[in-house]
BAFI-3210 file (N, C-alpha, C; in Angstrom, 3 decimals, decimal comma, padded with zeros to 6 digits):
// residues 251
n [1|2|3|4|5|6|7|8|9|10|11|12|13|14|15|16|17|18|19|20|21|22|23|24|25|26|27|28|29|30|31|32|33|34|35|36|37|38|39|40|41|42|43|44|45|46|47|48|49|50|51|52|53|54|55|56|57|58|59|60|61|62|63|64|65|66|67|68|69|70|71|72|73|74|75|76|77|78|79|80|81|82|83|84|85|86|87|88|89|90|91|92|93|94|95|96|97|98|99|100|101|102|103|104|105|106|107|108|109|110|111|112|113|114|115|116|117|118|119|120|121|122|123|124|125|126|127|128|129|130|131|132|133|134|135|136|137|138|139|140|141|142|143|144|145|146|147|148|149|150|151|152|153|154|155|156|157|158|159|160|161|162|163|164|165|166|167|168|169|170|171|172|173|174|175|176|177|178|179|180|181|182|183|184|185|186|187|188|189|190|191|192|193|194|195|196|197|198|199|200|201|202|203|204|205|206|207|208|209|210|211|212|213|214|215|216|217|218|219|220|221|222|223|224|225|226|227|228|229|230|231|232|233|234|235|236|237|238|239|240|241|242|243|244|245|246|247|248|249|250|251]
n.u [-012,229|-009,051|-005,917|-002,792|000,655|003,345|006,733|010,210|012,411|014,819|014,258|013,455|013,210|011,364|009,066|008,697|008,137|005,793|004,078|004,006|002,846|000,324|-000,893|-003,330|-005,281|-008,158|-007,514|-006,579|-003,506|-001,265|002,016|003,935|006,707|008,627|009,702|013,131|014,777|017,419|018,108|016,789|016,437|016,786|016,656|015,255|012,820|012,080|011,782|009,619|007,573|007,039|008,593|009,537|011,662|013,228|014,251|015,593|014,773|013,572|014,702|016,449|015,082|012,552|011,681|011,548|009,555|007,369|007,002|006,312|003,778|002,500|002,435|000,517|-001,676|-002,062|-002,866|-005,211|-006,741|-007,488|-009,399|-012,421|-012,790|-012,082|-008,759|-006,927|-004,132|-001,009|001,959|005,058|005,802|003,648|001,305|-001,665|-004,565|-006,056|-008,790|-009,072|-010,251|-012,897|-013,897|-012,925|-013,946|-016,861|-016,676|-015,326|-017,250|-019,345|-018,222|-015,973|-016,114|-017,327|-015,594|-012,281|-009,963|-009,501|-008,106|-006,540|-004,366|-001,544|001,391|002,466|004,172|003,760|001,309|-002,124|-004,712|-008,070|-011,420|-014,399|-018,010|-018,912|-016,887|-014,640|-011,212|-009,198|-006,288|-004,696|-002,587|-000,011|001,146|003,494|004,967|004,242|004,496|007,073|007,367|008,305|006,960|004,731|003,542|002,848|000,832|-000,939|-001,654|-003,407|-005,399|-008,738|-011,097|-013,268|-015,469|-013,924|-013,960|-014,906|-013,465|-013,409|-010,511|-007,732|-005,020|-002,357|000,290|002,535|001,964|000,692|-001,424|-004,216|-007,259|-008,022|-010,046|-011,049|-011,615|-010,375|-007,741|-007,177|-007,371|-005,329|-003,060|-003,093|-002,854|-000,598|001,659|003,813|006,208|006,993|008,696|007,922|005,821|004,771|003,649|001,359|001,631|-000,853|-001,866|000,658|003,141|004,488|005,854|006,455|008,314|007,206|008,656|008,272|005,898|003,641|003,702|003,072|000,462|-000,661|-000,419|-002,291|-004,566|-004,529|-005,180|-007,777|-008,543|-008,844|-010,963|-011,111|-011,213|-010,474|-009,541|-010,068|-009,723|-006,688|-006,685|-004,448|-001,002|002,494|006,031|007,531|010,264|013,140|015,622|015,447|014,147|013,532|013,335|014,770|015,526|013,457|013,745|013,490|011,478]
n.v [-012,412|-011,918|-010,574|-009,175|-008,468|-007,353|-008,044|-007,723|-010,351|-009,532|-007,162|-006,638|-004,361|-002,704|-004,263|-004,224|-001,512|-001,262|-002,952|-001,538|000,952|000,052|-001,482|-001,428|-001,881|-003,636|-005,808|-008,847|-009,178|-010,793|-011,523|-011,785|-013,138|-011,001|-011,156|-011,438|-009,313|-009,287|-011,906|-012,995|-014,625|-013,118|-013,901|-016,276|-015,272|-013,812|-015,886|-017,199|-015,452|-013,428|-011,195|-008,637|-008,734|-006,429|-005,122|-003,285|-001,057|-001,924|-002,329|-004,505|-004,217|-003,262|-005,426|-007,499|-006,447|-006,370|-009,115|-010,024|-008,895|-010,039|-012,782|-012,849|-011,911|-014,039|-016,030|-014,868|-014,721|-017,325|-017,770|-016,754|-014,477|-011,016|-009,645|-007,903|-005,920|-004,881|-002,863|-002,936|-000,479|000,956|003,045|002,903|004,920|005,933|005,268|003,447|000,812|001,206|002,688|001,369|-001,231|-001,145|-000,056|-002,083|-004,097|-003,129|-002,506|-004,045|-006,522|-005,797|-004,080|-003,853|-002,916|-001,280|001,518|002,345|003,655|005,655|007,018|010,320|012,035|012,503|013,395|012,340|011,149|011,669|010,874|012,499|012,048|013,239|012,870|014,475|014,885|015,238|016,451|015,803|017,302|017,228|018,718|017,489|018,146|018,085|015,452|015,089|016,016|015,429|012,523|012,404|010,122|008,472|010,028|010,050|007,378|007,295|008,932|009,970|010,661|012,260|010,456|009,081|010,146|008,366|007,971|007,564|006,182|007,287|007,517|006,717|006,502|004,236|001,273|000,936|000,319|-001,576|-003,045|-005,975|-007,620|-011,014|-011,114|-008,771|-009,375|-011,356|-009,822|-007,938|-009,590|-010,334|-007,878|-006,509|-008,020|-009,479|-007,603|-004,475|-001,792|-000,255|001,360|004,691|006,425|008,915|011,721|012,943|016,290|017,245|018,129|015,884|012,557|009,239|006,162|002,939|001,732|000,273|-001,790|-000,243|001,568|-000,105|-000,758|001,798|002,234|000,417|001,600|004,025|003,094|002,477|-000,006|-001,025|-001,210|000,919|002,261|005,023|006,203|009,359|011,761|009,785|006,552|005,397|005,964|006,461|006,831|006,840|007,050|007,830|007,267|004,944|003,209|000,207|000,215|001,780|005,103|006,434|005,599|007,681|008,542]
n.w [009,506|008,109|009,057|008,229|008,811|007,082|007,376|007,459|008,348|009,496|010,765|013,598|015,123|013,815|013,994|016,755|017,229|015,714|017,209|019,615|018,876|017,971|019,899|021,284|019,440|018,310|016,552|015,095|014,557|012,356|011,935|009,040|007,305|005,295|001,869|001,121|-000,764|-001,764|-001,871|-003,997|-007,150|-010,031|-012,730|-012,573|-011,704|-013,950|-015,793|-014,698|-015,124|-013,333|-013,252|-015,478|-018,385|-018,732|-016,061|-014,518|-013,070|-010,772|-007,698|-005,295|-002,788|-003,589|-005,128|-003,211|-001,543|-003,340|-003,922|-001,425|-000,907|-003,074|-002,403|-000,362|-001,788|-003,539|-001,789|-000,727|-003,062|-003,472|-001,620|000,137|001,560|002,363|002,803|005,283|005,012|006,158|006,322|008,173|009,211|009,912|011,446|013,077|013,236|016,328|016,456|014,441|013,952|014,639|012,539|010,252|010,354|009,840|007,246|005,893|006,174|004,605|002,100|001,283|-000,129|-002,472|-003,853|-005,383|-004,017|-000,864|000,349|003,240|004,318|003,334|001,676|002,512|001,287|-001,311|-003,778|-003,628|-005,808|-006,450|-007,544|-008,276|-008,265|-010,589|-012,341|-012,207|-011,565|-008,685|-007,126|-004,100|-001,913|000,635|003,655|005,503|007,726|010,397|011,134|011,945|014,452|017,829|019,314|017,695|016,348|018,475|019,584|017,416|017,350|019,426|018,666|018,168|015,861|013,448|011,178|008,318|004,858|001,900|-001,228|-004,793|-006,025|-007,888|-007,877|-005,703|-003,286|-001,829|-000,203|002,400|004,199|003,668|002,383|000,617|-001,694|-002,591|-005,405|-006,133|-005,481|-007,367|-009,677|-009,279|-009,308|-011,949|-013,292|-012,304|-012,655|-015,111|-013,214|-014,426|-016,118|-018,305|-019,220|-018,726|-015,739|-015,368|-013,375|-011,403|-011,220|-011,605|-013,906|-015,202|-015,645|-014,395|-014,444|-013,381|-010,389|-008,225|-006,430|-005,853|-007,946|-010,114|-009,411|-009,604|-012,319|-013,303|-012,190|-013,576|-016,076|-015,718|-014,679|-012,140|-009,364|-006,925|-003,645|-001,495|001,724|003,159|005,653|006,094|007,728|008,624|009,014|008,255|008,993|006,640|006,062|004,277|005,179|006,668|005,027|003,163|000,518|-002,146|-003,441|-006,056|-009,549|-012,179|-015,025]
ca.u [-011,371|-007,638|-005,078|-001,388|001,679|004,539|007,900|011,464|012,922|015,948|013,843|012,653|012,974|010,120|007,965|008,490|007,464|004,425|003,322|003,814|001,865|-000,995|-001,172|-004,715|-006,220|-008,806|-007,273|-005,666|-002,393|-000,368|003,225|004,411|008,045|008,769|010,746|014,388|015,045|018,798|018,233|015,971|017,072|016,049|016,410|014,173|011,572|011,743|011,337|008,319|006,574|006,810|009,408|009,807|013,079|013,860|013,836|016,611|014,170|013,136|015,859|016,139|014,062|011,260|011,297|011,141|008,263|006,339|006,721|005,661|002,358|001,992|002,155|-000,758|-002,727|-002,314|-003,639|-006,532|-007,442|-008,000|-010,424|-013,702|-012,898|-011,050|-007,613|-006,348|-002,679|-000,270|003,417|005,430|006,041|002,306|000,669|-003,104|-005,217|-006,620|-010,134|-009,027|-011,182|-014,274|-014,296|-012,555|-014,795|-018,073|-016,297|-015,072|-018,501|-020,201|-017,570|-014,767|-016,344|-017,778|-014,498|-011,009|-009,087|-009,839|-006,828|-006,722|-003,201|-000,700|002,465|002,031|005,193|003,329|-000,123|-003,061|-005,689|-009,393|-012,372|-015,747|-019,050|-019,076|-015,749|-013,538|-010,099|-008,597|-005,044|-004,597|-001,195|000,102|002,278|003,661|005,959|003,784|004,910|008,422|007,354|008,479|005,749|003,566|002,867|002,234|-000,428|-001,818|-002,140|-004,491|-006,335|-010,093|-011,550|-014,491|-015,488|-013,280|-014,719|-014,429|-013,443|-012,846|-009,081|-007,068|-003,574|-001,854|001,664|002,802|000,928|000,904|-002,544|-005,310|-008,046|-008,139|-011,043|-010,546|-011,621|-009,343|-006,437|-006,989|-007,155|-003,998|-002,067|-003,115|-002,505|000,680|002,764|005,164|006,612|007,632|008,893|007,859|004,779|004,847|002,508|001,207|001,367|-001,977|-001,526|002,071|003,395|005,549|005,498|007,541|008,165|007,073|009,871|007,814|004,569|002,621|003,695|002,324|-000,950|-001,081|-000,566|-003,597|-005,577|-004,506|-005,843|-009,173|-008,753|-009,004|-012,029|-010,417|-011,653|-009,434|-010,016|-009,467|-008,312|-006,299|-006,791|-003,123|000,122|003,811|007,097|008,023|011,599|014,086|016,819|015,236|013,380|014,200|013,161|015,585|014,958|012,901|014,408|012,395|011,524]
ca.v [-011,570|-012,125|-009,377|-009,546|-007,418|-007,802|-007,555|-008,430|-011,056|-008,816|-005,858|-006,719|-003,008|-002,197|-005,029|-003,737|-000,209|-001,527|-003,491|-000,463|001,897|-000,516|-002,499|-001,401|-002,120|-004,951|-006,481|-009,972|-009,078|-011,924|-011,101|-012,725|-012,708|-010,409|-011,719|-010,698|-009,058|-009,574|-013,353|-013,434|-014,913|-012,325|-014,661|-017,223|-014,493|-013,518|-017,136|-017,571|-014,452|-012,480|-010,015|-008,330|-008,878|-005,137|-004,953|-002,526|-000,044|-002,556|-002,730|-005,665|-003,909|-003,185|-006,782|-008,217|-005,895|-006,799|-010,539|-010,219|-008,620|-011,020|-014,041|-012,701|-011,821|-015,393|-016,729|-014,247|-015,047|-018,696|-017,855|-016,071|-013,313|-009,987|-009,590|-006,628|-006,061|-003,731|-002,926|-002,875|000,890|001,522|003,445|003,039|005,939|005,309|004,739|002,751|-000,296|001,700|003,138|000,396|-002,421|-000,968|000,125|-003,421|-004,852|-002,610|-002,228|-004,804|-007,560|-005,163|-003,385|-004,562|-002,419|-000,124|002,031|003,013|004,467|005,902|007,982|011,713|012,855|012,625|013,661|011,308|011,664|011,083|011,234|012,735|011,365|013,883|012,517|015,421|014,405|016,216|016,040|016,243|017,364|017,221|019,273|016,447|018,563|017,711|014,083|015,087|016,470|014,310|011,950|012,530|008,854|008,031|010,774|009,590|006,053|007,481|009,915|009,603|011,804|012,005|009,388|009,499|010,046|007,407|008,507|006,736|006,479|007,204|007,429|006,822|005,998|003,529|000,283|000,917|-000,318|-001,692|-004,282|-006,500|-008,679|-012,102|-010,749|-007,753|-010,052|-011,992|-008,764|-007,381|-010,555|-010,304|-006,559|-005,976|-008,913|-009,281|-006,249|-003,874|-000,338|000,120|002,348|005,730|006,839|010,370|012,188|013,867|017,569|017,532|018,020|014,929|011,143|008,382|004,742|002,153|001,188|-000,490|-002,364|000,812|002,094|-001,041|-000,553|003,085|002,082|-000,220|002,616|004,965|002,432|002,244|-001,446|-001,408|-000,538|001,206|003,354|005,506|006,968|010,657|011,583|008,374|005,877|004,851|006,750|005,938|007,828|006,832|007,632|007,305|006,815|003,591|002,439|-000,902|000,454|002,958|006,220|006,123|005,901|008,377|008,645]
ca.w [008,674|008,390|008,924|008,145|008,841|006,361|008,112|007,187|009,529|010,087|011,302|014,830|015,614|013,239|014,594|018,120|017,152|015,264|018,337|020,589|018,352|017,666|020,911|021,771|018,339|018,399|015,268|015,332|013,623|012,153|011,244|008,023|006,884|003,968|001,008|001,162|-002,175|-002,170|-002,056|-005,122|-008,432|-011,006|-013,953|-012,274|-011,661|-015,346|-016,417|-014,137|-015,487|-012,243|-013,507|-016,873|-018,741|-018,445|-014,663|-013,795|-012,210|-009,530|-006,912|-004,457|-001,801|-004,265|-005,509|-002,013|-001,134|-004,287|-003,768|-000,132|-001,106|-004,035|-001,716|000,334|-002,814|-004,043|-000,758|-000,689|-004,310|-003,383|-000,592|-000,034|002,434|002,159|003,702|005,688|004,883|006,665|006,382|009,587|009,673|009,862|012,697|012,879|014,055|017,514|016,202|013,152|013,784|014,734|011,205|009,215|010,397|009,028|005,842|005,370|006,113|003,529|000,824|000,953|-001,139|-003,711|-004,530|-005,450|-002,952|-000,036|000,845|004,520|004,630|002,167|001,905|002,408|000,626|-002,710|-003,875|-004,040|-006,765|-006,261|-008,585|-007,777|-009,024|-011,901|-013,175|-012,052|-010,764|-007,778|-006,479|-002,707|-001,469|002,081|004,401|006,517|008,718|011,739|011,424|012,475|015,839|018,778|019,874|016,811|016,070|019,719|019,685|016,340|017,741|020,401|018,125|017,764|015,072|012,711|010,179|007,064|003,618|000,914|-002,582|-005,858|-006,067|-009,185|-007,675|-004,334|-003,202|-000,596|000,118|003,836|004,897|002,712|002,316|-000,738|-001,826|-003,431|-006,824|-006,286|-005,471|-008,679|-010,660|-009,043|-009,798|-013,408|-013,822|-011,815|-012,994|-014,586|-012,839|-015,597|-016,110|-019,720|-019,503|-017,697|-014,932|-015,345|-012,027|-011,377|-010,601|-011,831|-015,339|-015,469|-015,529|-013,928|-014,724|-012,152|-009,794|-007,076|-006,626|-005,888|-009,309|-010,955|-009,068|-010,159|-013,762|-013,500|-011,900|-014,698|-017,200|-015,361|-014,559|-010,751|-008,627|-005,673|-002,786|-000,593|002,882|003,474|005,995|006,223|009,026|008,927|008,514|008,597|008,827|005,251|006,153|003,296|005,881|007,172|004,063|002,495|-000,912|-002,378|-004,187|-007,382|-010,813|-012,842|-016,488]
c.u [-009,914|-006,871|-003,625|-000,506|002,925|005,773|009,128|011,959|014,021|015,567|012,952|012,354|011,655|008,918|007,657|007,755|006,022|003,566|003,043|002,741|000,452|-001,461|-002,644|-005,738|-006,837|-008,724|-006,275|-004,519|-001,602|000,832|003,652|005,761|008,040|009,853|011,980|014,891|016,438|019,027|017,551|016,803|016,269|015,717|015,295|012,833|011,123|011,164|009,949|007,218|006,244|007,492|009,650|011,309|013,856|013,440|014,775|016,021|013,724|014,355|015,487|015,062|012,671|010,767|010,809|009,778|007,143|005,990|006,059|004,161|001,754|001,610|000,815|-001,912|-003,075|-003,166|-005,066|-007,361|-008,053|-009,159|-011,666|-013,836|-011,790|-009,920|-007,315|-004,837|-002,011|001,224|003,854|005,853|004,734|001,806|-000,814|-003,659|-005,956|-007,968|-010,200|-010,149|-012,637|-014,793|-014,032|-013,502|-016,104|-017,787|-016,058|-016,372|-019,357|-019,538|-016,543|-014,981|-016,661|-016,626|-013,227|-010,116|-009,790|-008,547|-007,088|-005,554|-002,269|000,402|001,937|003,110|004,916|001,814|-000,895|-004,051|-007,001|-010,315|-013,752|-016,762|-019,240|-017,873|-014,560|-012,469|-009,546|-007,330|-005,019|-003,141|-001,145|001,314|002,472|004,664|005,558|004,260|006,303|008,498|007,537|007,139|004,540|002,832|002,251|000,891|-001,425|-002,431|-003,245|-005,609|-007,678|-010,717|-012,835|-014,342|-014,836|-014,244|-014,084|-014,559|-013,001|-011,388|-008,534|-005,550|-003,261|-000,480|001,906|001,668|001,022|-000,162|-003,727|-006,054|-008,148|-009,155|-010,464|-010,547|-010,589|-007,958|-006,166|-006,693|-005,765|-002,904|-001,967|-002,566|-001,083|001,892|002,663|005,439|007,418|007,731|008,874|006,896|004,751|003,528|002,477|000,836|000,269|-001,576|-000,084|002,366|004,585|005,015|006,711|007,263|008,004|008,416|009,561|006,401|003,484|002,566|002,909|000,825|-001,459|-001,242|-001,913|-004,733|-005,682|-005,251|-007,309|-009,517|-008,913|-010,085|-011,538|-011,035|-010,497|-010,067|-009,296|-010,323|-007,978|-006,504|-005,485|-002,075|001,424|004,861|007,565|009,392|012,526|015,345|016,684|014,491|014,221|013,996|013,821|014,846|014,528|013,889|013,341|012,612|011,972]
c.v [-011,770|-010,823|-009,766|-008,308|-007,985|-007,191|-008,387|-009,121|-010,276|-007,470|-006,004|-005,341|-002,454|-002,964|-004,526|-002,405|-000,392|-002,009|-002,408|000,507|001,317|-001,546|-002,558|-001,685|-003,523|-005,708|-007,613|-009,993|-010,389|-011,434|-012,188|-012,229|-012,164|-011,147|-010,832|-010,535|-009,441|-011,071|-013,855|-013,629|-014,207|-013,122|-015,675|-016,500|-014,110|-014,763|-017,541|-016,564|-013,465|-011,151|-009,861|-008,451|-007,591|-004,743|-004,082|-001,483|-000,613|-003,043|-003,887|-005,407|-003,867|-004,570|-007,584|-007,752|-006,406|-008,275|-010,856|-009,984|-009,656|-012,329|-013,984|-012,577|-013,216|-016,185|-016,199|-014,670|-016,442|-018,835|-017,066|-014,819|-012,306|-010,140|-008,133|-006,804|-004,758|-003,950|-002,545|-001,496|001,668|001,841|003,669|004,130|005,258|004,667|003,979|001,737|000,160|002,141|002,074|-000,798|-002,233|-000,718|-001,232|-004,189|-004,427|-002,696|-003,263|-005,849|-006,948|-004,590|-004,230|-004,214|-001,332|000,315|002,826|003,931|004,550|006,878|009,403|012,626|012,979|012,816|012,368|011,957|010,911|011,602|011,400|012,059|011,965|013,648|013,453|014,814|015,550|015,628|016,627|016,163|017,568|018,022|018,333|016,830|018,168|016,316|014,016|015,632|015,270|013,834|011,969|011,195|008,252|008,745|010,304|008,234|006,127|008,378|009,285|010,826|011,411|010,883|009,862|009,382|008,991|008,012|007,420|007,152|006,313|007,079|007,563|006,168|005,387|002,579|-000,056|000,112|-000,373|-003,003|-004,691|-007,632|-009,817|-011,754|-009,660|-008,362|-010,720|-010,949|-008,149|-008,310|-010,512|-008,996|-006,108|-006,821|-009,356|-007,811|-005,641|-002,368|000,196|001,266|003,397|005,959|008,364|010,804|013,241|015,133|017,972|017,276|017,113|013,513|010,384|006,958|003,987|001,613|000,397|-000,979|-001,303|001,471|001,204|-000,935|000,740|003,030|001,435|000,756|003,619|004,401|002,118|000,793|-001,940|-000,565|-000,314|002,399|003,751|006,339|008,301|011,350|010,115|007,857|005,211|005,751|006,055|007,003|007,954|007,479|007,000|006,771|005,377|002,703|001,316|-000,827|001,784|003,997|005,804|006,395|006,462|008,467|010,033]
c.w [009,088|008,178|009,071|008,196|008,178|007,019|007,767|008,457|010,252|010,693|012,541|015,413|015,088|013,787|015,996|018,125|016,708|016,431|019,383|020,122|018,354|018,691|021,299|020,667|018,453|017,071|015,521|014,328|013,566|011,360|010,268|007,520|005,460|003,188|001,068|-000,268|-002,629|-002,386|-003,330|-006,383|-009,522|-012,258|-013,744|-012,228|-013,068|-016,003|-015,942|-014,451|-014,394|-012,518|-014,999|-017,151|-018,490|-017,036|-013,851|-012,847|-010,863|-008,757|-005,985|-003,416|-002,401|-004,672|-004,300|-001,524|-002,029|-004,101|-002,431|-000,244|-002,048|-003,345|-000,981|-000,660|-003,338|-003,052|-000,701|-001,897|-004,279|-002,402|-000,909|000,815|002,140|003,180|004,033|005,692|005,299|006,442|007,796|010,076|009,732|011,275|012,412|013,792|015,197|017,300|014,876|013,012|013,858|013,376|010,141|009,192|009,627|007,551|005,197|005,188|004,924|002,159|000,376|-000,136|-002,493|-004,528|-004,524|-004,270|-002,165|000,629|002,119|004,872|003,442|002,551|001,718|001,844|-000,869|-002,707|-004,133|-005,003|-006,577|-007,359|-007,973|-008,699|-010,417|-012,813|-013,070|-011,136|-009,921|-007,188|-005,071|-002,293|000,037|002,546|005,586|007,601|010,141|012,119|012,055|013,904|016,777|019,319|018,961|016,648|017,329|019,932|018,631|016,701|018,780|019,865|017,780|017,117|014,354|011,702|008,890|005,888|002,724|-000,475|-003,557|-006,042|-007,480|-009,031|-006,191|-004,298|-001,823|-000,255|001,608|004,577|003,943|002,912|000,861|-000,724|-002,654|-004,923|-007,102|-006,318|-006,813|-009,749|-010,513|-009,549|-011,312|-013,962|-013,456|-012,187|-014,449|-014,250|-013,981|-015,433|-017,534|-019,995|-018,403|-016,979|-014,941|-013,939|-012,054|-010,623|-010,789|-013,307|-015,622|-015,287|-015,008|-014,387|-013,407|-011,682|-008,532|-007,331|-006,648|-007,260|-010,252|-010,681|-009,684|-011,672|-014,085|-013,207|-013,046|-015,908|-016,921|-015,124|-013,125|-010,097|-007,202|-004,962|-001,879|000,512|002,965|004,531|006,221|007,636|009,421|008,291|008,902|008,404|007,384|005,177|005,129|003,978|006,365|006,211|003,479|000,986|-001,237|-003,211|-005,582|-008,495|-011,735|-014,340|-016,902]
res [m|k|s|f|v|i|s|l|p|a|r|p|d|r|r|d|v|f|k|t|w|n|a|h|q|p|v|p|f|k|f|v|p|a|a|e|g|w|r|l|d|r|q|a|l|v|s|s|g|i|l|d|a|d|n|r|h|f|n|p|g|a|l|g|n|a|l|s|h|r|a|l|w|e|e|c|a|r|g|r|e|p|y|l|i|f|e|d|d|c|c|l|r|g|d|f|w|r|h|a|q|p|i|m|a|r|q|a|v|e|h|d|l|i|v|f|g|f|n|t|d|a|a|i|a|v|r|s|a|d|g|v|f|s|a|i|r|f|d|e|s|v|k|y|r|p|g|y|f|e|q|y|a|r|l|r|d|g|r|p|n|l|f|r|c|h|q|f|w|g|i|l|a|y|a|v|s|p|k|g|a|r|r|l|l|d|l|c|f|p|l|a|s|r|e|p|i|r|l|i|g|d|d|r|a|i|l|p|y|g|l|d|g|s|i|n|l|a|l|q|q|g|k|l|d|t|l|i|c|y|p|p|l|a|l|g|p|n|s|h|a|t|s|d|i|q|t|a|i|r|a]
***
């Protein structure tokens, strides 16, 4: 099994923190350089079918992030094994591999995506076997306590539940199967902000402005077979002050 950590070349600080948090994990992390959005030629991306002509909602950080994940999806799609993909602000729970490894062994090939970690500043939406959707909201104030992530990196807790996922935000930590990678490439590109995403549990909608929005649009359309772990096996600060993807542009 291959595992990758997407990291901007100019952010050694984030790589160092990732290594500190996750040093004891028995996962062979390979750091791969993220695309630098400010260097991208938007017109060339439009011409190649990667970016929609109306692309003002995708800022340089969002574009670089999307192309970084896309490159790994393309590689995964050509192979036969699932990929584990992390972003470099990801802290894995202390017992991540003890739970993730059997989940991967049982579920990874069968499904398109398995989401192990996500942002907690927005609700996730899951679906029960009877078809009822539930929104799960978070009080993430505990994450701001000094030493929280160092403690989380040592935490060993119960086995997480797996739910059918209808909506999540932040592509922090996930497994993608080869068939899932092919489906994501087909569904998420060209990156577009034309069709709104209805926020489950909230009376409003937003237009996609990042790759997670494009994924959520595919989930909303029922075109992706995705499982999500709750409680999550990975968390991140998701700090707007240090994020390389700026604030959303909303519908």
